[in-house]
C-alpha positions in Angstrom: 209.7 241.6 8.3 210.5 239.3 5.0 209.4 235.7 4.6 212.2 234.4 1.7 211.4 230.1 1.7 214.7 229.9 3.9 212.5 231.3 6.8 210.3 230.2 7.9 208.7 231.1 11.1 206.1 228.2 13.1 203.5 229.5 16.2 202.9 226.2 18.1 200.0 226.9 20.6 200.3 224.5 23.4 197.1 223.0 25.6 196.8 221.8 28.6 194.6 219.2 28.9 194.2 216.2 32.1 192.9 213.4 30.3 193.4 210.7 32.3 192.0 210.0 35.7 192.8 210.1 39.1 191.9 205.8 38.7 193.6 204.7 36.2 196.8 207.2 37.0 196.2 204.9 40.2 196.7 201.7 38.7 199.1 202.1 36.6 201.4 202.8 38.8 199.9 200.6 41.4 200.5 198.0 38.3 204.4 199.2 37.2 205.2 199.7 41.5 204.3 196.1 41.3 206.0 194.8 38.6 209.1 196.3 39.4 209.0 195.0 43.5 207.7 190.9 42.3 211.7 191.9 39.8 213.2 193.2 43.9 212.7 190.0 45.2 213.7 188.2 43.0 216.4 190.2 42.2 216.7 190.4 46.0 217.2 186.2 46.0 220.7 185.5 45.0 221.3 187.6 48.4 220.4 185.3 51.0 221.5 182.3 52.7 220.0 179.7 52.4 219.7 179.0 56.4 218.7 182.1 57.5 214.5 182.6 56.7 215.2 185.1 54.2 214.0 183.3 51.5 210.7 182.2 53.2 210.2 185.6 54.2 211.2 187.2 50.8 208.6 184.5 49.2 205.7 185.6 51.3 206.6 189.3 50.0 207.5 188.1 46.3 203.5 185.5 46.6 201.7 189.2 48.1 203.2 191.6 45.4 201.8 189.3 43.3 197.9 189.2 44.9 198.6 192.8 44.3 199.3 193.3 41.1 196.2 190.5 40.4 194.3 193.1 41.7 195.9 196.4 40.2 195.7 194.4 36.4 191.9 193.0 37.0 190.9 197.0 38.8 192.3 198.2 35.3 190.6 195.5 33.2 186.9 196.9 35.1 188.1 199.8 34.8 188.9 199.4 30.9 185.2 198.7 30.6 183.3 201.3 33.2 185.7 204.3 33.1 186.0 208.0 31.5 186.2 207.8 28.4 190.5 208.2 27.1 190.6 205.4 30.0 188.3 202.3 27.9 189.6 200.3 26.2 188.2 200.9 22.8 190.0 204.7 23.3 193.4 202.8 22.8 193.2 200.7 21.0 192.8 201.2 17.6 193.6 198.5 15.0 192.2 199.9 12.3 194.7 203.1 12.4 197.3 200.4 13.1 196.3 198.8 9.9 196.0 201.3 7.6 199.0 202.5 8.3 200.9 198.7 7.4 198.7 200.2 3.7 199.2 203.5 3.4 202.5 203.9 5.2 201.9 207.2 6.0 201.2 208.2 9.2 198.8 210.6 10.5 199.8 213.1 13.7 196.4 214.2 13.6 196.1 215.3 17.3 194.5 213.1 19.3 194.8 213.0 23.2 195.8 209.9 24.9 197.0 206.7 24.2 198.9 206.8 20.4 197.0 205.4 18.2 199.2 203.5 17.0 201.7 202.7 19.4 198.9 201.4 21.5 197.8 198.5 19.2 201.3 197.5 20.4 199.1 197.1 24.2 197.4 193.9 22.3 201.5 193.1 21.9 202.2 192.8 25.8 198.6 192.2 26.9 199.0 189.0 25.3 202.8 188.1 26.2 201.4 188.0 29.7 198.9 185.6 29.5 199.9 182.6 31.2 200.2 179.9 29.1 199.6 176.2 30.2 203.2 174.4 29.9 
């Protein structure tokens, strides 16, 4: 078989590697489901009549789910310091790579397991947006 410039044969080897530990996966799902449940209680509020006891019950659920989310975020922060390598914040947020991308405008697609080094820098913005602001 001969190759010319128009024919390119590429062989890719895929490696399965479990990067994230079960605690980290559980915390991510816990937080995601908590956020979704909080939004659901807000949406359901519109469909409950004022004179019924439903809004008070829904508010209690909303409060409990809020506590569950606060516990999940707290545990994630703790796990970000004491967890395994890929759970740590230093592995997730790579500012130097992001600044290098902005300066050179060249995407480094070298192999790295875990969070994408550029997208993970945007987590900082998400965390800043989730911080409570005193009005």
